[in-house]
N, C-alpha and C positions, 0 to 999 in steps of 0.2 A: 168375679172376674174384674181385674183392675186395669184401668187404662192410664197410660202415662200421658200427662198433659204436655203437649208440645207447644212451646211458646213461639208465637209469631214475632218476628222482629218489629219493633215499633219504628215507624218512619221518622218520628220526631226525635229519636235518640241518635241519629246518625251524626258522626263528628263532622265538623266543617272541613271542606276540602281546601287545600292550599292553592297558591297561585302557581300556575305552570310556568316553566321557563319561557315558553313562547309568549304567554301573556305579559310577562315581565319585560321581555325584549320589545314588544310592541309599545308598551307604555313608556319605556325609556326613549324609544325612537320618536314618539309623538312629542314628548317633553323636550327633546333636543331640537326638533323642528320649530316648536313654538318659541324656544329661547333664541334660536338663530334669527327668527323673524322679529322678535320683540326687542332684543338688545340694541340693534342699530337704531330702531325707531325711538327707543328711550334715550339713547345718546343724542340723537338729533333734537329731541324735545328739550332736554336739559341744557345743551350747549346753545341752542337757539334762544331759549328763554333767558339764559344768563347774558348773552350778548345784547338782547333787547333791553334788559334791565339796566345794563351798564351804559348803553348809548342814550337811553331815556333819562338817566341821571344827569348827564351833561346837557341834554336838551332842556330839561326842566330848569337847570341852574342858569343856562344862557337866557332863558325867558325871564327868570327871576332877576338876573342882573340888569336886563333891559328895562324891566318894569320899575326897579329901584332907581335907575338913572332918571327915568321920566318923573317918578314920584318925588324924588329928592332934589331934582334939578342940578345934579352933580354927575360928573363922569364916574362910572362904575366899571371896574376891570375884573376880569376872570382870567386866571393864569394857572399853569401847571404848578403843583406844589413841590417845593424842594424836598429831597429825600431825607433831610435831617429830622430826626425824631423831635417832636415838640416845637418845631420851628415853622412859623406861619410866614414863609417867604416864597416868592416866586423862584422857580428853578431858573438859573441863568441860561439864557439862550437855549432853552429846551422846548421842543415841540412834542414831548412825550407826556400824555395826560393820564396814563394808567397808574401813576403814583399818587393820584388825587389832584385837587385844585382848590383854590381859595377865591372868594369873591369879596371885594372891598371897594369902598368909595376911594376914588383916586383923585384927590384934590389937585395935586400938581401935574397930573396926567403923565407920569413917567413910567407907568405900568409896573411900579414897585410898591409894595406895601410898607408904609412908613408909620411906625408906632408913634402915637401922639398926634399925628396929622390925619391919617386915614382911619376909617372905621371898618373893622372886619365884620362882614355880613354873614358869611357862610363858609364852612369848611367841609370838603368831601375827602374822605380817606381813600387809601389805595384800594385797588380791586382785590377781591378775595382770591382770585386765581392770578398768580404773578406772571404766568406765561402769556396771558392776554396782552396784546399791544394796542395802543390807542394813540395815534400820531396825526398831527396836522401837517398839511402840505404847505408849500411856499414859505417855509421858515417862519411860520406864524407861531410866536411864542406867547401871545396873550391876545385877548379881545377886549376892547374898551368901548362901552356904549356912552354916547354923549346925552345931554339932557333932552334931545329930540328923539332919542331911541335909535340913532344911527350907529352902526359899528364903525369905529374909526381906527386908522392904523392898519387896516387890512390891505395887502398889496393888490393892485389892479390886476384882474385876471380876465381872460376872454369871455368866460361864462358869467362873471359878476359875483362869484362867491368862492370861498375857500372850503376845503373838505377836511374833516377829521375822520379817519378811517379806523374802525375797530376790527382787529383780527383775533380770532380765538386760536388756541393751539390744540390740535393741528389746524393749519389754515385750511378753510373750506369756504367756498363762495356762498354756500347755503347759510353759513353762520356769520358771514362778514356783514357789518353794518356801516353806513356812512352818515355822517352829520354834516349838512351843508349850511354855512353861515354866509348870508349875503350882506352887502354893505348897507342895505336899507334896514337891516335888523332882522330880516326874516330868517328863521332857523327851521330846518326840516330834516327828517331822517328818511333813509331808504335802504333797502337791501342791495347788496352789491350784485352786479351782473357778471357774466363770464369774463367780460373785459374790465372788471373792477368798478369802482365808483365813477359815476358819470358826472 
């Protein structure tokens, strides 16, 4: 008498099941929600970080210019750079700083870099994002520090300082930065408020 052996299916040989349409839709929905939350936060972080870096560059150079004026006992001027390539000259009657700036000893105190007379101390190139704007108020085209470290040539204002305002593109109060320059040489930065720089 013969018996036919009946093979029992092995559990380990089952083929892997695919992903159902419902599972795929849930995963895509969760991914879309996370991206919707994450992208604006990422944009805020990158724009805010860039604005802070740009305004701190001018802050550091203002402090450097003041320190050099005191150290050398000579007037030191910082002014917006002319847009001409390879030209280290102050932009004529310009209060726009996003094209870069230069720092130089200003022997004759005319706020103009004169080759052979003045010494070029530092050059800051244009901002990497051309749409960012960096402008000073009250028609301030340059800042000169005297040997005592005071900022000269700054127009008298009710609050005692002038402001250089940095706007990113698109303009957003959360990304706007303000650099305040006082006549006594004090320089400080702050974030803009809803009513702008104070």
